[in-house]
C-alpha positions in Angstrom: -3.7 11.6 18.1 -6.2 12.7 15.6 -6.1 11.7 12.0 -8.3 13.0 9.1 -8.3 12.1 5.4 -7.5 14.9 3.1 -7.8 12.8 0.0 -8.2 9.1 -1.3 -7.4 8.1 -5.0 -6.6 5.2 -7.1 -3.2 5.3 -8.8 -3.1 3.3 -12.0 0.3 2.2 -13.8 1.6 4.9 -15.9 2.5 2.3 -18.7 -0.4 -0.1 -18.5 -0.4 -3.8 -18.1 1.4 -5.6 -20.7 -0.7 -7.2 -23.4 -2.2 -9.9 -23.5 -1.7 -10.2 -19.8 -4.8 -9.1 -17.8 -4.9 -11.6 -15.0 -2.0 -12.8 -12.6 -2.2 -16.4 -11.5 -1.1 -17.2 -8.2 1.3 -20.1 -7.4 0.1 -23.1 -5.2 2.0 -21.7 -2.0 0.6 -18.1 -2.6 -3.0 -19.7 -3.0 -2.6 -21.4 0.4 -1.0 -18.3 2.1 -3.2 -16.7 4.9 -4.5 -13.3 3.7 -2.3 -10.8 5.4 -0.2 -7.9 4.4 3.1 -6.7 5.4 2.9 -3.3 7.1 5.9 -0.7 6.6 6.1 2.9 7.7 9.0 5.1 6.4 9.7 8.9 6.0 9.9 10.1 2.3 8.8 13.1 0.2 6.0 15.1 -1.0 2.5 13.9 -2.1 2.6 14.7 -5.9 6.1 13.3 -6.3 5.0 9.9 -4.4 1.8 9.8 -6.8 3.9 10.3 -9.7 6.6 7.6 -8.7 3.8 5.4 -7.7 2.3 5.4 -11.1 5.6 4.7 -12.8 6.3 1.9 -10.3 3.2 0.1 -11.0 4.1 -0.1 -14.6 6.8 -2.4 -13.7 5.3 -4.0 -10.6 1.9 -4.5 -12.4 0.4 -7.0 -10.3 0.7 -4.6 -7.3 -1.9 -2.5 -9.4 -4.6 -5.1 -9.4 -7.4 -6.9 -7.4 -7.5 -10.3 -6.1 -10.3 -12.3 -7.6 -12.9 -14.2 -5.5 -11.4 -17.4 -6.4 -8.1 -16.1 -4.7 -5.9 -17.7 -7.7 -5.6 -14.8 -10.0 -5.4 -11.0 -9.9 -7.2 -8.5 -12.0 -4.3 -6.3 -13.4 -4.4 -2.5 -13.9 -7.2 -1.4 -11.5 -4.5 0.7 -9.7 -3.3 0.9 -6.0 -5.1 3.0 -3.3 -3.3 6.5 -2.3 -4.6 8.1 1.0 -3.3 11.5 2.2 -4.1 12.1 5.9 -3.3 15.0 8.3 -2.2 13.8 11.7 -2.6 16.3 14.6 0.4 14.9 16.5 4.2 15.6 16.5 6.3 12.7 14.9 8.9 12.9 17.6 6.3 12.2 20.5 4.9 9.4 18.3 8.4 7.8 17.6 9.3 8.3 21.5 6.3 6.4 22.6 5.1 4.1 19.7 2.1 2.5 20.9 0.7 -0.2 18.4 -2.8 1.1 18.2 -1.6 4.7 17.3 1.1 3.2 14.8 -1.6 1.1 12.9 -3.5 4.6 12.3 -0.6 5.5 10.1 -1.5 2.5 7.8 -4.1 2.8 5.1 -5.9 -0.3 6.2 -5.9 -2.5 9.5 -3.5 -5.3 8.7 -5.7 -7.8 10.9 -9.0 -7.0 9.1 -9.6 -9.9 6.6 -12.5 -8.3 5.2 -10.5 -5.3 4.3 -8.0 -7.2 2.5 -10.4 -9.3 0.2 -9.5 -7.8 -3.2 -7.2 -5.0 -2.3 -3.3 -5.7 -3.4 -1.8 -2.5 -2.6 -2.7 0.7 -0.5 -0.4 3.4 0.7 -1.0 6.3 3.1 0.9 9.6 3.2 0.8 10.9 6.7 1.4 14.6 7.3 2.3 15.6 10.9 1.9 19.0 12.4 5.6 19.4 12.9 6.3 19.1 9.2 7.3 15.4 9.4 6.0 12.8 6.9 5.3 9.2 7.3 4.3 6.7 4.7 2.4 3.5 5.6 2.4 0.8 3.0 0.0 -2.1 2.7 0.8 -4.8 0.2 -0.7 -8.3 0.1 1.7 -11.0 0.9 0.3 -13.3 -1.8 1.6 -10.8 -4.4 4.9 -9.6 -2.7 7.3 -11.4 -0.5 10.1 -9.5 1.5 12.5 -9.0 -1.5 9.8 -7.7 -3.7 8.5 -5.4 -1.2 12.0 -4.0 -0.5 12.7 -3.6 -4.5 9.2 -1.9 -4.9 10.0 0.5 -2.0 13.4 1.1 -3.5 11.9 2.1 -6.8 
């Protein structure tokens, strides 16, 4: 399976960060949490709609549009989430018939096990366009910012 990047952008919240909030403070349990992300892959719609929807959602979920500071206790807000668009030279049905972990991980915007990639980034999303016309979306959100309920609510939005 060959995957190539078509575009990569930073999407900022459409409504901005509420004033005077410019940083988000982690709870003690979030500060102690290991730096891992929860990868999610699902099928949805088109790139422009995703871009617009993401910008609108980041206005409500503004900590997801930030960067984790070096102290790992706060998040700088409003810097945006990374959105990557990739072309996948493969058939979605073949991938789903035999979902090998190393192939599925290529559909994510970052390696979920690479701590260096995760240091500052809170949210990254990758739109995967398959040769067959199928679409897959890989979502990468820091577990320090979003638990399962928050992730589910964000994806539903």
